[in-house]
C-alpha positions, 0 to 999 in steps of 0.5 A: 340065020343072020347073014354075014353082011348082017353081022358085019353091019351089027358089029360096025355099029357096035364098034361105032357106039363103043367109040362114042361112049368112050368120048363120054356120050350116051344114046337117048331116044326121043319121040316126037310128034308125027308131022305126017299124021292126019290132023297135025296141021289143024292141031298146030293151028289150034294150039298157035291161036291159043298161045296168040290169044294168051296174055301170058305169052305176049312177052315170049311172042314179042321176043320171038318176033324181035329176034326173028330177023337177027340172022337176016340183018 
């Protein structure tokens, strides 16, 4: 049987979500890569090397480099 505390927190969550829906929002769940997974960093480096070598990506990389310091300037 659920505890009274559990029911209260579930009700609070329900009211909170209701208020958000009334404001025109809806919940969305997204799945992202697990940065703690074995091999994640290796795969990132592999993909970064592929992008760096791609002539198609050169304009995008140049743009990123150009704007990287906008906040620091």
